[in-house]
DRENKOLFI-277938 format. One record per residue (C-alpha): residue in three letters; residue number from 0; x, y, z. Coordinates in nm, 4 decimals, decimal comma. Example, Ala and Ser with C-alpha at 12.3 -4.5 7.8 and 13.67 -1.06 7.14 Angstrom:
<resn:ALA | resi:0 | u:1,2300 | v:-0,4500 | w:0,7800>
<resn:SER | resi:1 | u:1,3670 | v:-0,1060 | w:0,7140>
This chain:
<resn:UNK | resi:0 | u:-1,3067 | v:2,1392 | w:2,2577>
<resn:UNK | resi:1 | u:-1,2420 | v:1,8467 | w:2,4873>
<resn:UNK | resi:2 | u:-1,2677 | v:1,5267 | w:2,2794>
<resn:UNK | resi:3 | u:-1,1851 | v:1,2696 | w:2,5442>
<resn:UNK | resi:4 | u:-1,4328 | v:1,0888 | w:2,7692>
<resn:UNK | resi:5 | u:-1,7313 | v:1,2353 | w:2,5880>
<resn:UNK | resi:6 | u:-2,0476 | v:1,0648 | w:2,4660>
<resn:UNK | resi:7 | u:-2,0710 | v:1,1317 | w:2,0934>
<resn:UNK | resi:8 | u:-2,3180 | v:1,0581 | w:1,8123>
<resn:UNK | resi:9 | u:-2,1840 | v:1,0806 | w:1,4576>
<resn:UNK | resi:10 | u:-2,4686 | v:1,0858 | w:1,2069>
<resn:UNK | resi:11 | u:-2,3177 | v:0,9712 | w:0,8787>
<resn:UNK | resi:12 | u:-2,0305 | v:0,8187 | w:1,0715>
<resn:UNK | resi:13 | u:-2,0420 | v:0,4784 | w:0,9069>
<resn:UNK | resi:14 | u:-1,7881 | v:0,5603 | w:0,6341>
<resn:UNK | resi:15 | u:-1,5297 | v:0,8099 | w:0,5175>
<resn:UNK | resi:16 | u:-1,4386 | v:1,1097 | w:0,7307>
<resn:UNK | resi:17 | u:-1,7141 | v:1,0290 | w:0,9796>
<resn:UNK | resi:18 | u:-1,5939 | v:0,6770 | w:1,0483>
<resn:UNK | resi:19 | u:-1,2348 | v:0,7935 | w:1,0718>
<resn:UNK | resi:20 | u:-1,3271 | v:1,0586 | w:1,3267>
<resn:UNK | resi:21 | u:-1,5445 | v:0,8091 | w:1,5178>
<resn:UNK | resi:22 | u:-1,2507 | v:0,5708 | w:1,5536>
<resn:UNK | resi:23 | u:-1,0249 | v:0,8514 | w:1,6759>
<resn:UNK | resi:24 | u:-1,2836 | v:0,9588 | w:1,9327>
<resn:UNK | resi:25 | u:-1,3227 | v:0,6017 | w:2,0545>
<resn:UNK | resi:26 | u:-0,9459 | v:0,5605 | w:2,0824>
<resn:UNK | resi:27 | u:-0,9370 | v:0,8770 | w:2,2962>
<resn:UNK | resi:28 | u:-1,1830 | v:0,7295 | w:2,5455>
<resn:UNK | resi:29 | u:-1,5086 | v:0,8729 | w:2,4153>
<resn:UNK | resi:30 | u:-1,8251 | v:0,6634 | w:2,4026>
<resn:UNK | resi:31 | u:-1,9178 | v:0,6672 | w:2,0343>
<resn:UNK | resi:32 | u:-2,2390 | v:0,5857 | w:1,8500>
<resn:UNK | resi:33 | u:-2,2355 | v:0,5982 | w:1,4707>
<resn:UNK | resi:34 | u:-2,5570 | v:0,6388 | w:1,2763>
<resn:UNK | resi:35 | u:-2,6380 | v:0,5794 | w:0,9129>
<resn:UNK | resi:36 | u:-2,8626 | v:0,3919 | w:0,6753>
<resn:UNK | resi:37 | u:-2,6199 | v:0,0979 | w:0,6644>
<resn:UNK | resi:38 | u:-2,4437 | v:0,0076 | w:0,9851>
<resn:UNK | resi:39 | u:-2,3418 | v:-0,3572 | w:0,9337>
<resn:UNK | resi:40 | u:-1,9892 | v:-0,2669 | w:0,8204>
<resn:UNK | resi:41 | u:-1,8996 | v:-0,0725 | w:1,1323>
<resn:UNK | resi:42 | u:-1,6653 | v:-0,2932 | w:1,3363>
<resn:UNK | resi:43 | u:-1,6181 | v:-0,2354 | w:1,7076>
<resn:UNK | resi:44 | u:-1,8460 | v:0,0674 | w:1,7345>
<resn:UNK | resi:45 | u:-2,2002 | v:0,0955 | w:1,8617>
<resn:UNK | resi:46 | u:-2,4338 | v:0,1809 | w:1,5773>
<resn:UNK | resi:47 | u:-2,7909 | v:0,2846 | w:1,5136>
<resn:UNK | resi:48 | u:-2,9868 | v:0,2923 | w:1,1902>
<resn:UNK | resi:49 | u:-3,0818 | v:0,6447 | w:1,0879>
<resn:UNK | resi:50 | u:-3,1973 | v:0,7757 | w:0,7496>
<resn:UNK | resi:51 | u:-3,1691 | v:1,1541 | w:0,7523>
<resn:UNK | resi:52 | u:-3,4243 | v:1,1823 | w:0,4695>
<resn:UNK | resi:53 | u:-3,6933 | v:1,0191 | w:0,6870>
<resn:UNK | resi:54 | u:-3,8207 | v:1,2276 | w:0,9810>
<resn:UNK | resi:55 | u:-3,9605 | v:0,9188 | w:1,1550>
<resn:UNK | resi:56 | u:-3,6233 | v:0,7429 | w:1,1303>
<resn:UNK | resi:57 | u:-3,4495 | v:1,0464 | w:1,2803>
<resn:UNK | resi:58 | u:-3,6908 | v:1,0642 | w:1,5722>
<resn:UNK | resi:59 | u:-3,6735 | v:0,6899 | w:1,6362>
<resn:UNK | resi:60 | u:-3,2939 | v:0,6973 | w:1,6365>
<resn:UNK | resi:61 | u:-3,2937 | v:0,9966 | w:1,8706>
<resn:UNK | resi:62 | u:-3,5187 | v:0,8172 | w:2,1179>
<resn:UNK | resi:63 | u:-3,3039 | v:0,5028 | w:2,1149>
<resn:UNK | resi:64 | u:-2,9770 | v:0,6899 | w:2,1478>
<resn:UNK | resi:65 | u:-3,0965 | v:0,9104 | w:2,4348>
<resn:UNK | resi:66 | u:-3,2504 | v:0,6139 | w:2,6149>
<resn:UNK | resi:67 | u:-2,9155 | v:0,4310 | w:2,6047>
<resn:UNK | resi:68 | u:-2,7010 | v:0,7439 | w:2,6464>
<resn:UNK | resi:69 | u:-2,8797 | v:1,0195 | w:2,8422>
<resn:UNK | resi:70 | u:-2,5380 | v:1,1860 | w:2,8908>
<resn:UNK | resi:71 | u:-2,4940 | v:1,2458 | w:2,5163>
<resn:UNK | resi:72 | u:-2,2999 | v:1,5720 | w:2,4838>
<resn:UNK | resi:73 | u:-2,1496 | v:1,5744 | w:2,1343>
<resn:UNK | resi:74 | u:-2,3484 | v:1,5526 | w:1,8078>
<resn:UNK | resi:75 | u:-2,1747 | v:1,5507 | w:1,4714>
<resn:UNK | resi:76 | u:-2,3782 | v:1,5720 | w:1,1491>
<resn:UNK | resi:77 | u:-2,1789 | v:1,4127 | w:0,8643>
<resn:UNK | resi:78 | u:-2,4382 | v:1,2768 | w:0,6175>
<resn:UNK | resi:79 | u:-2,3862 | v:1,3862 | w:0,2617>
<resn:UNK | resi:80 | u:-2,4087 | v:1,2923 | w:-0,1068>
<resn:UNK | resi:81 | u:-2,2222 | v:1,4331 | w:-0,4063>
<resn:UNK | resi:82 | u:-2,4100 | v:1,3981 | w:-0,7362>
<resn:UNK | resi:83 | u:-2,3165 | v:1,5442 | w:-1,0750>
<resn:UNK | resi:84 | u:-2,5914 | v:1,7314 | w:-1,2581>
<resn:UNK | resi:85 | u:-2,6422 | v:1,8507 | w:-1,6141>
<resn:UNK | resi:86 | u:-2,8498 | v:2,1650 | w:-1,5680>
<resn:UNK | resi:87 | u:-2,9451 | v:2,1612 | w:-1,9381>
<resn:UNK | resi:88 | u:-3,1302 | v:1,8336 | w:-1,8743>
<resn:UNK | resi:89 | u:-3,4507 | v:1,8684 | w:-1,6676>
<resn:UNK | resi:90 | u:-3,3882 | v:1,5168 | w:-1,5343>
<resn:UNK | resi:91 | u:-3,1225 | v:1,6652 | w:-1,3067>
<resn:UNK | resi:92 | u:-3,3974 | v:1,7707 | w:-1,0680>
<resn:UNK | resi:93 | u:-3,4123 | v:1,4271 | w:-0,9094>
<resn:UNK | resi:94 | u:-3,0433 | v:1,4490 | w:-0,8148>
<resn:UNK | resi:95 | u:-3,0961 | v:1,8038 | w:-0,6871>
<resn:UNK | resi:96 | u:-3,3854 | v:1,7012 | w:-0,4641>
<resn:UNK | resi:97 | u:-3,1906 | v:1,4071 | w:-0,3225>
<resn:UNK | resi:98 | u:-2,8928 | v:1,6283 | w:-0,2511>
<resn:UNK | resi:99 | u:-3,0956 | v:1,8900 | w:-0,0660>
<resn:UNK | resi:100 | u:-3,2851 | v:1,6257 | w:0,1296>
<resn:UNK | resi:101 | u:-2,9683 | v:1,4556 | w:0,2509>
<resn:UNK | resi:102 | u:-2,7197 | v:1,7391 | w:0,2862>
<resn:UNK | resi:103 | u:-2,9264 | v:2,0329 | w:0,4019>
<resn:UNK | resi:104 | u:-3,2580 | v:1,9007 | w:0,5291>
<resn:UNK | resi:105 | u:-3,0818 | v:1,5977 | w:0,6758>
<resn:UNK | resi:106 | u:-2,8626 | v:1,8284 | w:0,8821>
<resn:UNK | resi:107 | u:-3,1618 | v:2,0344 | w:0,9908>
<resn:UNK | resi:108 | u:-3,3674 | v:1,7248 | w:1,0811>
<resn:UNK | resi:109 | u:-3,0841 | v:1,5852 | w:1,2906>
<resn:UNK | resi:110 | u:-3,0193 | v:1,9083 | w:1,4756>
<resn:UNK | resi:111 | u:-3,3892 | v:1,9670 | w:1,5339>
<resn:UNK | resi:112 | u:-3,4037 | v:1,6247 | w:1,6998>
<resn:UNK | resi:113 | u:-3,1031 | v:1,6687 | w:1,9301>
<resn:UNK | resi:114 | u:-3,0714 | v:2,0403 | w:2,0075>
<resn:UNK | resi:115 | u:-3,3443 | v:2,0355 | w:2,2778>
<resn:UNK | resi:116 | u:-3,1570 | v:1,7593 | w:2,4657>
<resn:UNK | resi:117 | u:-2,8268 | v:1,9518 | w:2,4600>
<resn:UNK | resi:118 | u:-2,9936 | v:2,2776 | w:2,5665>
<resn:UNK | resi:119 | u:-3,1810 | v:2,1040 | w:2,8478>
<resn:UNK | resi:120 | u:-2,8602 | v:1,9477 | w:2,9843>
<resn:UNK | resi:121 | u:-2,7024 | v:2,2934 | w:2,9815>
<resn:UNK | resi:122 | u:-2,4050 | v:2,2207 | w:2,7606>
<resn:UNK | resi:123 | u:-2,2444 | v:2,0197 | w:2,4865>
<resn:UNK | resi:124 | u:-2,1052 | v:2,0518 | w:2,1376>
<resn:UNK | resi:125 | u:-2,2470 | v:2,0375 | w:1,7884>
<resn:UNK | resi:126 | u:-2,0242 | v:1,9866 | w:1,4837>
<resn:UNK | resi:127 | u:-2,1774 | v:2,0418 | w:1,1395>
<resn:UNK | resi:128 | u:-2,0033 | v:1,9596 | w:0,8124>
<resn:UNK | resi:129 | u:-2,0143 | v:2,1916 | w:0,5148>
<resn:UNK | resi:130 | u:-1,7456 | v:2,1871 | w:0,2416>
<resn:UNK | resi:131 | u:-1,4914 | v:2,3979 | w:0,0656>
<resn:UNK | resi:132 | u:-1,7386 | v:2,3815 | w:-0,2235>
<resn:UNK | resi:133 | u:-1,9804 | v:2,5863 | w:-0,0130>
<resn:UNK | resi:134 | u:-1,7475 | v:2,8812 | w:-0,0706>
<resn:UNK | resi:135 | u:-1,6027 | v:2,7980 | w:-0,4154>
<resn:UNK | resi:136 | u:-1,8579 | v:2,6231 | w:-0,6382>
<resn:UNK | resi:137 | u:-1,7778 | v:2,3091 | w:-0,8357>
<resn:UNK | resi:138 | u:-2,0069 | v:2,3573 | w:-1,1360>
<resn:UNK | resi:139 | u:-2,0348 | v:1,9851 | w:-1,2076>
<resn:UNK | resi:140 | u:-2,2148 | v:1,9435 | w:-0,8748>
<resn:UNK | resi:141 | u:-2,4220 | v:2,2629 | w:-0,8439>
<resn:UNK | resi:142 | u:-2,6744 | v:2,1535 | w:-0,5835>
<resn:UNK | resi:143 | u:-2,4043 | v:1,9967 | w:-0,3688>
<resn:UNK | resi:144 | u:-2,2410 | v:2,3390 | w:-0,3383>
<resn:UNK | resi:145 | u:-2,5752 | v:2,5096 | w:-0,2781>
<resn:UNK | resi:146 | u:-2,6705 | v:2,2592 | w:-0,0090>
<resn:UNK | resi:147 | u:-2,3379 | v:2,2967 | w:0,1703>
<resn:UNK | resi:148 | u:-2,3627 | v:2,6757 | w:0,1514>
<resn:UNK | resi:149 | u:-2,6983 | v:2,6295 | w:0,3202>
<resn:UNK | resi:150 | u:-2,5386 | v:2,4194 | w:0,5926>
<resn:UNK | resi:151 | u:-2,2846 | v:2,6987 | w:0,6496>
<resn:UNK | resi:152 | u:-2,5583 | v:2,9643 | w:0,6805>
<resn:UNK | resi:153 | u:-2,7685 | v:2,7430 | w:0,9060>
<resn:UNK | resi:154 | u:-2,4699 | v:2,6744 | w:1,1282>
<resn:UNK | resi:155 | u:-2,3996 | v:3,0437 | w:1,1664>
<resn:UNK | resi:156 | u:-2,7602 | v:3,1067 | w:1,2686>
<resn:UNK | resi:157 | u:-2,7633 | v:2,8086 | w:1,5053>
<resn:UNK | resi:158 | u:-2,4522 | v:2,9340 | w:1,6784>
<resn:UNK | resi:159 | u:-2,6147 | v:3,2744 | w:1,7313>
<resn:UNK | resi:160 | u:-2,9389 | v:3,1240 | w:1,8594>
<resn:UNK | resi:161 | u:-2,7633 | v:2,8906 | w:2,1041>
<resn:UNK | resi:162 | u:-2,5387 | v:3,1613 | w:2,2484>
<resn:UNK | resi:163 | u:-2,5623 | v:3,1530 | w:2,6293>
<resn:UNK | resi:164 | u:-2,7024 | v:2,7989 | w:2,6459>
<resn:UNK | resi:165 | u:-2,3683 | v:2,6304 | w:2,7013>
<resn:UNK | resi:166 | u:-2,3965 | v:2,4515 | w:2,3669>
<resn:UNK | resi:167 | u:-2,1081 | v:2,5324 | w:2,1341>
<resn:UNK | resi:168 | u:-2,1379 | v:2,5054 | w:1,7535>
<resn:UNK | resi:169 | u:-1,8433 | v:2,4259 | w:1,5270>
<resn:UNK | resi:170 | u:-1,8372 | v:2,3936 | w:1,1481>
<resn:UNK | resi:171 | u:-1,6058 | v:2,1447 | w:0,9790>
<resn:UNK | resi:172 | u:-1,5141 | v:2,2654 | w:0,6274>
<resn:UNK | resi:173 | u:-1,3405 | v:1,9792 | w:0,4419>
<resn:UNK | resi:174 | u:-1,1510 | v:2,0058 | w:0,1162>
<resn:UNK | resi:175 | u:-1,1433 | v:1,7038 | w:-0,1150>
<resn:UNK | resi:176 | u:-1,0432 | v:1,4075 | w:0,1064>
<resn:UNK | resi:177 | u:-0,9381 | v:1,0690 | w:-0,0308>
<resn:UNK | resi:178 | u:-1,2466 | v:0,8686 | w:0,0622>
<resn:UNK | resi:179 | u:-1,5210 | v:0,7005 | w:-0,1418>
<resn:UNK | resi:180 | u:-1,3041 | v:0,6916 | w:-0,4529>
<resn:UNK | resi:181 | u:-1,2127 | v:1,0616 | w:-0,4457>
<resn:UNK | resi:182 | u:-0,8460 | v:0,9698 | w:-0,4772>
<resn:UNK | resi:183 | u:-0,9206 | v:0,8123 | w:-0,8183>
<resn:UNK | resi:184 | u:-1,0750 | v:1,1252 | w:-0,9680>
<resn:UNK | resi:185 | u:-0,8902 | v:1,3960 | w:-0,7775>
<resn:UNK | resi:186 | u:-0,5170 | v:1,3436 | w:-0,7300>
<resn:UNK | resi:187 | u:-0,5139 | v:1,6517 | w:-0,5049>
<resn:UNK | resi:188 | u:-0,7469 | v:1,4866 | w:-0,2535>
<resn:UNK | resi:189 | u:-0,5971 | v:1,4968 | w:0,0951>
<resn:UNK | resi:190 | u:-0,5154 | v:1,1534 | w:0,2445>
<resn:UNK | resi:191 | u:-0,7748 | v:1,0713 | w:0,5102>
<resn:UNK | resi:192 | u:-0,5323 | v:1,0175 | w:0,7953>
<resn:UNK | resi:193 | u:-0,3528 | v:1,3428 | w:0,7218>
<resn:UNK | resi:194 | u:-0,6868 | v:1,5214 | w:0,7246>
<resn:UNK | resi:195 | u:-0,7860 | v:1,3630 | w:1,0528>
<resn:UNK | resi:196 | u:-0,4534 | v:1,4586 | w:1,2106>
<resn:UNK | resi:197 | u:-0,5030 | v:1,8205 | w:1,1112>
<resn:UNK | resi:198 | u:-0,8656 | v:1,8533 | w:1,2199>
<resn:UNK | resi:199 | u:-0,7935 | v:1,6810 | w:1,5514>
<resn:UNK | resi:200 | u:-0,5346 | v:1,9458 | w:1,6327>
<resn:UNK | resi:201 | u:-0,7800 | v:2,2242 | w:1,5427>
<resn:UNK | resi:202 | u:-1,0801 | v:2,0718 | w:1,7194>
<resn:UNK | resi:203 | u:-0,8864 | v:2,0302 | w:2,0438>
<resn:UNK | resi:204 | u:-0,7781 | v:2,3925 | w:2,0584>
<resn:UNK | resi:205 | u:-0,9229 | v:2,5987 | w:2,3431>
<resn:UNK | resi:206 | u:-1,1170 | v:2,7926 | w:2,2390>
<resn:UNK | resi:207 | u:-1,2112 | v:2,5863 | w:1,9359>
<resn:UNK | resi:208 | u:-1,2281 | v:2,7902 | w:1,6136>
<resn:UNK | resi:209 | u:-1,5865 | v:2,8356 | w:1,4875>
<resn:UNK | resi:210 | u:-1,4721 | v:2,6960 | w:1,1524>
<resn:UNK | resi:211 | u:-1,2285 | v:2,4063 | w:1,1226>
<resn:UNK | resi:212 | u:-1,0174 | v:2,4997 | w:0,8212>
<resn:UNK | resi:213 | u:-0,7260 | v:2,2767 | w:0,7268>
<resn:UNK | resi:214 | u:-0,4560 | v:2,4317 | w:0,5100>
<resn:UNK | resi:215 | u:-0,5823 | v:2,2639 | w:0,1922>
<resn:UNK | resi:216 | u:-0,9224 | v:2,4335 | w:0,2170>
<resn:UNK | resi:217 | u:-0,7994 | v:2,7897 | w:0,2636>
<resn:UNK | resi:218 | u:-0,7916 | v:2,8499 | w:-0,1138>
<resn:UNK | resi:219 | u:-1,1637 | v:2,7645 | w:-0,1254>
<resn:UNK | resi:220 | u:-1,2711 | v:2,9526 | w:0,1859>
<resn:UNK | resi:221 | u:-1,0857 | v:3,2727 | w:0,1059>
<resn:UNK | resi:222 | u:-1,0991 | v:3,2761 | w:-0,2773>
<resn:UNK | resi:223 | u:-1,3145 | v:3,5909 | w:-0,2968>
<resn:UNK | resi:224 | u:-1,0957 | v:3,7763 | w:-0,0476>
<resn:UNK | resi:225 | u:-0,7810 | v:3,6615 | w:-0,2255>
<resn:UNK | resi:226 | u:-0,9072 | v:3,7674 | w:-0,5654>
<resn:UNK | resi:227 | u:-0,8745 | v:3,4141 | w:-0,7093>
<resn:UNK | resi:228 | u:-1,2458 | v:3,3254 | w:-0,7166>
<resn:UNK | resi:229 | u:-1,3195 | v:3,3739 | w:-1,0909>
<resn:UNK | resi:230 | u:-1,0003 | v:3,1996 | w:-1,1992>
<resn:UNK | resi:231 | u:-1,0621 | v:2,8991 | w:-0,9749>
<resn:UNK | resi:232 | u:-1,4293 | v:2,8636 | w:-1,0763>
<resn:UNK | resi:233 | u:-1,3254 | v:2,8721 | w:-1,4410>
<resn:UNK | resi:234 | u:-1,0640 | v:2,6050 | w:-1,3780>
<resn:UNK | resi:235 | u:-1,3162 | v:2,3869 | w:-1,1914>
<resn:UNK | resi:236 | u:-1,5672 | v:2,4353 | w:-1,4727>
<resn:UNK | resi:237 | u:-1,3473 | v:2,2222 | w:-1,6982>
<resn:UNK | resi:238 | u:-1,5013 | v:1,9199 | w:-1,5269>
<resn:UNK | resi:239 | u:-1,8220 | v:1,9986 | w:-1,7179>
<resn:UNK | resi:240 | u:-1,6549 | v:1,8360 | w:-2,0194>
<resn:UNK | resi:241 | u:-1,7211 | v:1,5006 | w:-1,8570>
<resn:UNK | resi:242 | u:-2,0970 | v:1,5449 | w:-1,9058>
<resn:UNK | resi:243 | u:-2,2501 | v:1,3657 | w:-2,2076>
<resn:UNK | resi:244 | u:-2,2209 | v:1,5751 | w:-2,5217>
<resn:UNK | resi:245 | u:-1,9956 | v:1,8411 | w:-2,3663>
<resn:UNK | resi:246 | u:-1,6488 | v:1,7246 | w:-2,4646>
C-alpha cells in the first residue's frame, strides 16, 4: 500500500494508535483528517467531529469531509472501547451494548458511509482494526472480544464484496499496545512507537498483507493452530479475580 501523498480519514484517530498513525501519515506527505467525538486535543492535524454511535453524526462528518476532500482515497476505522464485564451481574448489559455500538456497529456505520465514494472513484484503501482478542478471548472483556471478532468477519466479507472495484481492504490486528494506560496494567504491552514502526513496514509492502500482524500478536492469531489456545485462555482468565467478589 502506498502511504505517501494520499488523502486519509482516520475515524478514531484522535488518540492512541490512531493518532500515532495519523502523525506518521502526515509526516510522509499525506493529507490527514482525524475524526472523533473530541478533537480539541489534536495539534497540527485537520479534524472533524464524528460520533460513531450516532448515524446522523457519521453522515454529517462524511458530507463535510468529502466536500473538503473529494479525492479522499484512504479510510481507517479505529474507534473502539474496552470495558470489563461481570457476566454474573445483569448490569453488565449496558457495557456490552456500548461496546457493540462503538466497536462493531461504529465500524459498519463508518464503512457504509464511505464505501460508495471509494467505489465510485474506482479505487482506494480501507483499513479496519480488530484485535488479537478477536482470536484469543480475554474473559474479563467478553463483549470486546466478540465485537472485534465481528469486525474481523465483516472485514473478510467486505473484502470479498469489493473485489474488482479497485478498493483494497486491510485488517489491522493489534496486540496490547502501550496507550491509554495499558502500560500500567499490562507490562507486556508493546511500546507505541515500536508498534507503529512494525505496522508501517507491513502496510507499505506490495502487495499489502490482508492482515497486518506484528510479531507480538502471532500468539493470539494462531493460538488454535499452535495448540496453545486453551492454555492461554486459562492464563488470561486469571484477570477475572479483579472483579468484585472474585478474589
